[in-house]
C-alpha positions in Angstrom: 0.0 0.0 0.0 1.4 3.4 -1.0 0.5 6.7 0.5 -0.1 9.7 -1.7 0.6 13.3 -0.8 -2.1 14.6 1.5 -4.5 17.4 0.5 -3.2 20.9 1.1 0.4 19.9 0.6 0.7 17.8 3.9 2.8 14.8 3.2 2.6 11.5 5.2 0.4 10.8 8.2 -3.3 11.1 7.5 -4.6 12.0 4.1 -5.1 10.3 0.7 -3.9 6.7 0.9 -3.7 4.0 -1.8 -5.3 0.7 -1.2 -5.6 -2.2 -3.7 -9.2 -3.3 -4.3 -8.7 -5.9 -7.1 -6.0 -7.8 -9.0 -7.0 -9.6 -12.2 -5.2 -10.5 -15.4 -8.0 -8.9 -17.4 -7.0 -5.5 -16.2 -3.4 -5.9 -17.6 -3.3 -3.5 -20.5 -2.0 -0.1 -21.6 -3.3 2.7 -23.8 -6.9 1.7 -23.1 -9.8 3.6 -21.7 -11.5 3.2 -18.3 -14.9 4.8 -18.0 -17.4 4.8 -15.2 -21.0 4.2 -16.3 -23.8 3.1 -14.0 -21.5 2.5 -11.1 -19.3 0.1 -13.0 -16.1 0.6 -15.0 -15.7 -0.3 -18.7 -12.2 -1.0 -19.9 -12.0 -0.9 -23.7 -9.2 -2.1 -25.9 -5.6 -1.2 -25.4 -2.3 -3.1 -25.8 -2.3 -6.3 -23.8 1.5 -7.0 -23.6 4.8 -5.2 -23.7 6.0 -4.6 -27.2 2.5 -5.3 -28.7 1.4 -3.2 -31.6 -1.9 -4.7 -32.4 -4.7 -3.2 -30.3 -7.2 -5.4 -28.5 -10.9 -5.5 -29.3 -12.2 -6.7 -26.0 -14.3 -4.9 -23.4 -13.8 -5.7 -19.7 -16.4 -4.8 -17.1 -15.2 -4.1 -13.5 -17.8 -4.0 -10.8 -16.5 -2.3 -7.6 -19.2 -3.9 -5.5 -17.8 -7.4 -6.0 -14.3 -6.3 -7.0 -14.6 -8.6 -10.0 -13.6 -8.1 -13.7 -15.4 -10.0 -16.5 -14.9 -9.8 -20.3 -18.0 -8.8 -22.1 -19.2 -10.6 -25.1 -20.4 -7.4 -26.8 -21.0 -7.8 -30.5 -19.5 -5.6 -33.1 -16.4 -4.5 -31.1 -13.4 -3.3 -33.1 -9.7 -3.1 -32.1 -8.7 0.2 -30.6 -5.9 1.7 -28.6 -4.7 5.3 -27.8 -8.3 6.4 -27.8 -10.5 8.1 -25.3 -14.1 7.4 -24.1 -17.0 9.2 -22.4 -20.4 8.1 -21.1 -23.5 9.6 -22.8 -27.1 9.7 -21.5 -26.4 7.1 -18.8 -26.5 4.3 -21.5 -23.9 4.8 -24.1 -20.2 4.4 -23.9 -18.7 6.4 -26.7 -15.2 5.7 -28.0 -13.6 8.6 -29.8 -10.7 8.2 -32.2 -7.6 6.1 -31.6 -5.5 3.5 -33.4 -7.1 0.5 -35.0 -3.9 -1.3 -35.9 -3.5 0.3 -39.3 -4.5 3.9 -39.0 -5.6 6.7 -36.7 -9.3 7.4 -36.6 -11.6 10.3 -35.7 -14.7 8.3 -35.9 -17.0 7.5 -32.9 -18.1 4.0 -31.9 -20.6 3.4 -29.1 -21.4 0.5 -26.9 -25.1 0.3 -26.0 -24.8 -1.0 -22.5 -28.5 -2.0 -22.4 -28.3 -4.3 -25.5 -24.6 -5.2 -25.1 -23.8 -4.3 -28.7 -21.4 -1.9 -30.4 -22.4 0.6 -33.1 -20.5 2.7 -35.5 -22.1 6.2 -35.4 -22.3 8.3 -38.5 -21.0 11.8 -39.2 -23.7 14.4 -39.1 -24.1 17.1 -41.8 -21.6 19.9 -41.3 -19.1 17.6 -39.6 -15.5 19.0 -39.8 -13.4 16.2 -38.4 -9.8 16.4 -37.4 -7.2 14.1 -38.9 -6.9 10.8 -37.2 -6.6 11.1 -33.4 -4.4 9.2 -31.0 -3.3 9.8 -27.4 -5.7 12.7 -27.2 -8.2 13.7 -24.4 -12.0 14.1 -24.5 -13.4 16.3 -21.7 -17.1 16.5 -21.0 -18.7 19.9 -21.3 -22.2 18.5 -21.0 -23.8 15.1 -21.3 -23.6 15.3 -25.1 -20.7 17.6 -25.8 -17.0 16.8 -25.5 -13.9 19.0 -26.0 -11.2 17.0 -27.9 -7.5 18.0 -27.6 -4.3 16.3 -28.5 -2.4 14.7 -31.3 -4.0 15.1 -34.7 -2.5 13.1 -37.5 0.7 11.0 -37.5 4.0 11.9 -35.9 5.4 13.3 -39.1 2.5 15.7 -39.5 2.8 17.3 -36.1 2.8 21.1 -36.0 3.9 23.6 -33.5 0.3 23.9 -32.2 -2.7 21.7 -31.7 -6.3 22.3 -32.7 -9.2 22.0 -30.3 -12.5 20.5 -31.4 -15.9 20.5 -29.9 -17.6 17.1 -30.5 -21.4 16.9 -30.3 -23.0 13.5 -29.9 -26.6 12.6 -30.7 -27.7 9.2 -29.4 -31.1 9.5 -30.9 -29.8 9.9 -34.5 -26.6 7.9 -33.7 -24.5 10.7 -35.1 -21.5 12.9 -34.2 -20.3 16.2 -35.3 -16.9 17.9 -34.9 -16.4 21.7 -34.9 -13.0 23.3 -34.8 -12.6 25.8 -32.0 -10.9 29.1 -32.5 -8.3 28.6 -29.8 -5.1 26.5 -30.2 -2.7 24.9 -27.8 0.8 23.5 -27.9 1.0 20.3 -29.9 0.5 17.5 -27.4 -0.1 13.8 -27.1 -0.3 11.5 -24.1 -1.3 14.3 -21.9 -4.2 14.7 -19.4 -7.0 17.2 -19.2 -9.1 18.5 -16.3 -12.1 20.8 -16.3 -12.0 22.8 -13.1 -14.2 25.4 -11.4 -12.5 28.7 -11.0 -12.9 30.7 -7.8 -13.4 34.4 -7.2 -16.2 36.9 -7.6 -17.0 35.7 -11.1 -16.6 31.9 -11.0 -16.6 29.8 -14.1 -14.7 26.9 -15.6 -11.3 26.3 -17.2 -10.0 23.4 -19.2 -6.4 22.7 -18.3 -4.0 20.5 -20.2 -1.1 18.9 -18.4 2.0 17.4 -19.9 2.3 15.8 -23.4 4.8 18.4 -24.6 7.9 20.2 -23.4 5.9 22.8 -21.4 6.4 22.5 -17.6 3.2 24.5 -17.0 -0.5 23.5 -17.5 -2.1 25.2 -20.4 -5.6 26.8 -20.5 -7.4 25.3 -23.5 -10.8 27.0 -22.8 -12.6 29.2 -20.4 -16.3 29.6 -19.7 -18.1 32.1 -17.5 -20.5 31.2 -14.7 -23.6 29.3 -16.0 -22.2 28.5 -19.4 -21.5 24.9 -18.4 -24.4 23.1 -16.6 -23.4 19.5 -16.1 -25.1 17.2 -13.6 -21.8 15.2 -13.2 -20.0 18.1 -11.5 -19.2 17.8 -7.8 -18.4 20.8 -5.6 -15.1 22.5 -6.2 -12.2 20.4 -5.1 -14.3 17.2 -4.8 -13.8 13.9 -6.6 -15.9 11.2 -8.1 -16.9 8.7 -5.5 -17.5 5.0 -5.7 -19.7 4.3 -2.6 -20.3 0.7 -3.5 -16.8 -0.3 -2.5 -17.6 -0.3 1.3 -21.2 0.9 1.5 -20.3 4.2 3.1 -20.4 7.5 1.4 -17.2 9.4 0.5 -16.3 12.6 2.2 -17.1 14.8 -0.9 -20.6 13.3 -1.2 -21.3 13.7 2.5 -20.2 17.3 2.5 -22.3 17.9 -0.6 -25.4 16.6 1.2 -24.6 18.4 4.4 -24.0 15.2 6.3 -21.1 14.0 8.4 -19.0 10.9 8.0 -18.6 8.4 10.8 -16.8 5.4 9.4 -13.0 5.0 10.0 -12.6 4.9 6.2 -14.9 6.4 3.7 -15.5 4.9 0.3 -13.1 5.2 -2.6 -13.1 8.7 -4.0 -11.1 7.8 -7.0 -10.5 4.5 -8.8 -7.7 3.7 -11.2 -7.3 0.6 -13.3 -4.0 -0.2 -14.9 -1.5 -3.0 -15.2 -3.3 -6.0 -13.6 -4.2 -4.0 -10.5 -7.2 -1.8 -9.7 -6.5 0.8 -7.0 -8.6 3.2 -5.0 -7.8 6.3 -3.0 -9.4 6.3 0.4 -9.9 9.2 2.8 -9.0 8.8 6.5 -11.4 9.8 9.2 -8.8 12.0 10.9 -8.9 14.3 7.9 -12.7 14.9 8.2 -12.5 17.6 10.9 
């Protein structure tokens, strides 16, 4: 068990602490996507062994309640790695771009979690797609809109800057539509992105990009004033996504959000990460809840 740096810069002692919650060979992969939908995690594709170049086409479902991973027999799955994914309408798992073993894509594939089948969605009229995407990020601005940032095209076609695209998804019509944004960023791949709430007298949101290029500083890829982004999946500023099913208690962020107090020695996992063959959770110690 490894301890992470505590909130507020306090190291050691009480704070965020790593605790393994599952270990399964089905979780052993890289350059995949791991997406929470309906309280369960969907791991899609990736490279399954060191030195592998052919992406996997499997989909693994990890249920935190039982700490078990199972391979789904979803029909119509295609090989994919270096992609990103996002849940839509509480039903669809949308896979955006990535490497299919022969080329980089900008297309959208969706898993209908109710039917257990994959679909290739079509481009809507007016679609202005990027070149093939890989090692990019997709950040949710609303339940049906993503902001796509990162590598566009192959290594040889990289420029000094990167384009930002808004991607609108329509589950009813099974379509997607890209629109190039006016802002540009440093050319990046293999980075991470975070949409954060900005404090102050005029709060709003910023999309920050971290890493993936030579810059040592995070880059602002978009800013929105208060009320422009209205997403039901946002928690209060500084909070994290919780997985209460791991120990049947509510995490600190959710308790605070509801105005309650925590009483268990350990709250539920506030963050869950799947990689290698191990699934790890970050837990919050009771001593930090004062």
